[in-house]
N, C-alpha and C positions, 0 to 999 in steps of 0.2 A: 929600834924605836927612837924617834927624834924627840926634841924638847917639847914640842906641842903635844905629842901623844902622851909623854910622861906627865905633863901638867894636867891633862884631862884625867889620867888614871888616878892621880893624887886627889883630884877634886871629887871623883865619883866613887871611890873606895871599892871598885870592883877588883877582885883578886883571884888568883889561881887557887883552886881547892887543894888542901893538903892533907885531908883525912883519908888515909889509905888503909885498907885492910884486905883480908882474904875472905871472899864470899864462899862459904861451904856449900850453899845450895847450888850455885852454878859452877863451883870449882874453878874460879878465876879470880884474879886480882880485881879489887873494886876501889872506887873513890866516891866518898859521900860529898855531894855538892850542896852546901848550905846557902841561905839567902845572901846575895851579893857576891857569890862565887861562880866560877866557870871552870871547865876542864876540857882539854882536847887531846886526842891520842891517835896513834896509828896502831895500837896494840889490841890484842884480843883480851878485852877486859869489860867490866860493866861499870857504868856511872849511875849513881843512885841518888834520888832526892825525894823529899816529901813537900808537897805544895798545898798551900791554902789559897789565898787570893793572888799569890805570886804566879809567875809564868816560867816555865822551862821551854826553851827552844832547843831541840835536838837537831843539829845540822850536820850533814855528811856529804862528802864527795863520793858519789856512787861509783866512780871509776877507780879511784885510788884507795877506797876503803879507809878514809880519814874522817873522823867525826868528833863531835864534842857536844857538851850540854852547858847551858847557863841557867841561872835561877835569879830572876830579877823582879822588882816591883817599881813601877813609876812613882817617883816622889809625888805626894799628894799636894802639889803646889798650884793647882788651878787648872785652867783650860789646857788640855794636852794638845789641842790643835793650834794653839797660839805659837807662831814662829819665835824661836829663841827662848821659850818658856823652860823653866827648870825641869818640868815633867818630860817634855818632848826631848830635851837634850839628854836627860839621863837614859830614857828608853832607847834612843838611837845609840848612845855609847855602849849600853849593856849588850846590844846585838852586835855592834861592830867589833868590840873587843874579842868576842868569840870568833867571828868571821875572820878577823885579821890573824888570830892565832892559827886557825886552820890554813890560811894562805901561807903562813910561815912554815907550816909542816909540809907544804907541797900541794895543797888542794887548789882547785880552780873554781872561780865563781860560777862559770857556766855549767859545771857538773854538780853543783850543790843542790840538795833537796832537804826538806825539813819535816819534822813531826813536832807538834806543839801541844802543851798540856798545862792545866791549871786554871786559874781565874775563878775558883770556887768562892761562893759567898759565905765565908767562915768568919768574917770580921763584921757582922751586921750591927754589932753594938757600937762600932766606931762611926765617926762622921764620914769616913771614907768607904762606906758600905758598898758603893758602886765601883770600887776600884777594880774588882775582878772583871767587870764588863769592859772598863776602859783598857785594862791590860790586854784582854783578849782581842779587842778591836785593834789595838795598837800593833800587836805582833803579826796579825794577819795582814794588816795594811802595809807594814814595813816589809814583810817578805814578798808581798805582791809588787811593791815598788821596786824591790831589788831583783825581781825576776826569779826568785827561788821558789819552786813549787812546793806546796804543802801536801805531803802524801797522806798524812793522818793527823787528826786533831781530837782532843778530848778536853773541852773547855766548859766553863761555867758550872752549873749545878750548885749544890750546897755542901758537898763533902770535900775533905782533904783527899789528896791522891799520893800514892807512893809510885814513883816512876823508875823503871830500870831501862837503861839504854845501852846497847852494845855498839860502840862506835865503829867497830870493824865490819860488822854485818848490817848495821842499820836496824836491827830488831829492837822493838820497844815493847815493854810490858807495863801495864798500868793496873794498879789495885786501888779501888775506892775504899777509903777507910771509914766505912759506915758506922762501925761500932766504936771508933776511937774518939775519946774526949779531945776536943780541939784545943785545949789549953796550951799544950806545948807548941803547936803550930802557930796559934795566934800570938803567943808570947814572943816567939822568934820573929814573926813578921812585924810586930809592934816595935821590937828593938831595932830591926832593920829599917823600918820606916823612920824611926827617930834619928838613926845615923844619917839617912839621906837628907832629912830636913835640916840637920846641923852642918852638913858638908857644904863648903862654899862652891858655887858654880863659877869656875874661872878657867881660862885657857881655851884654846881652840880644840876642836875635835877633827882629826884628819880622817877622812873617809876615802877608801880605795877598794 
């Protein structure tokens, strides 16, 4: 990682998930991916996250069985289509940090495929109530521009989702949390949104 990438990483506070545990349901090692985190692996394991208006992109090299998951929200800083805006820059970085980690593990861009989840309208009381729609549009547009096919998607609606992704096989399971009170999900996403709004946007983002 060069100085420019390090600078961007400090600016956007995206970091590797560290909450590891053993999942007794699937009998494999698991990693819980929280807002602002990502994880990539070559192992037989499961990556788990709970989404409200945030998005998780699960990206995998179908030939080498290398995959990963991120969990991100665009900073609510204005028009996401405006070149150089904080929102667009964060969204791009959140995707690239996962893709770059996959490349470091030996994945090839030409073999990547994706499954995307989230964007539920669970923060309707906030001024950013359309953020799920913006996030969903962003991730589909980004993957289309990068030429990474989207094999499956479960976006929008009004419910939180629990997502299980198996990076080695590409299998994904989604459970809509219809009966769950959204307080925990909303609180986490509010805290994450606050961190993004406070983080300085500085440094270049290196894309490759």
